[in-house]
C-alpha positions in Angstrom: -28.3 15.8 4.7 -27.0 19.3 4.2 -27.8 21.7 1.4 -25.0 23.9 0.1 -26.3 25.9 -2.8 -26.7 23.5 -5.6 -24.8 20.7 -4.0 -26.4 18.0 -1.8 -24.2 16.1 0.6 -25.4 12.7 1.7 -23.2 10.9 4.2 -23.1 7.2 3.9 -20.5 5.2 5.9 -18.8 2.7 3.7 -15.4 1.1 3.6 -12.6 3.6 2.8 -11.1 3.5 -0.7 -8.0 5.1 -2.1 -8.3 7.1 -5.2 -5.3 8.7 -7.0 -6.0 11.5 -9.4 -3.8 13.8 -11.4 -4.9 17.4 -10.9 -3.6 20.2 -13.2 -1.5 22.7 -11.3 -3.8 25.6 -12.4 -6.8 24.0 -10.6 -5.0 22.2 -7.8 -5.8 24.6 -4.9 -9.4 24.9 -5.9 -10.0 21.2 -6.3 -8.2 20.3 -3.1 -10.2 22.9 -1.1 -13.4 21.5 -2.5 -12.5 17.9 -1.7 -11.4 19.0 1.8 -14.8 20.7 2.4 -16.5 17.4 1.3 -14.5 15.6 4.0 -12.0 13.8 1.8 -8.7 13.1 3.5 -5.7 13.7 1.3 -2.2 12.4 1.7 0.7 14.9 1.4 3.4 14.4 -1.2 5.6 11.5 -0.4 9.3 12.3 -0.3 11.9 9.6 -0.5 14.6 9.9 2.2 17.5 8.0 0.6 19.5 7.8 3.9 16.6 6.2 5.7 15.9 3.9 2.8 19.6 2.8 2.7 19.5 2.2 6.5 16.3 0.1 6.2 17.7 -2.2 3.5 21.0 -2.5 5.2 19.3 -4.2 8.1 18.1 -7.0 5.8 19.6 -10.3 7.0 21.7 -12.7 4.9 21.1 -16.5 5.1 24.0 -18.6 6.0 24.9 -21.9 4.3 23.6 -23.8 7.3 20.2 -22.1 7.1 19.9 -22.8 3.4 20.7 -26.5 4.0 17.3 -26.9 5.7 15.6 -25.9 2.5 17.6 -28.2 0.4 16.8 -31.1 2.7 13.1 -30.3 2.6 13.2 -30.1 -1.2 14.7 -33.6 -1.3 12.2 -35.0 1.1 9.3 -33.5 -0.8 10.8 -34.7 -4.1 10.9 -38.3 -2.9 7.3 -38.2 -1.6 5.1 -40.7 -3.4 1.3 -40.2 -3.0 -0.6 -43.3 -1.9 -2.4 -45.1 -4.8 -6.0 -46.3 -4.3 
């Protein structure tokens, strides 16, 4: 336990949680510095790289008709399944 003026810090190890808060621009630097001094880890702003995103989704594979036939056959087999009566 440390004493900082009127603030008391008690460190308890718990599971990490993510908290998203909207901070007004006028108080942003002050609040961020306070949270940083309290040991809060903050993520930086996330920027979307459109070229990387397009490259990522371009690598998504397509299923051929042969691969889709397996699902159709399984659907037919499961559809004809009759549970045993007691």
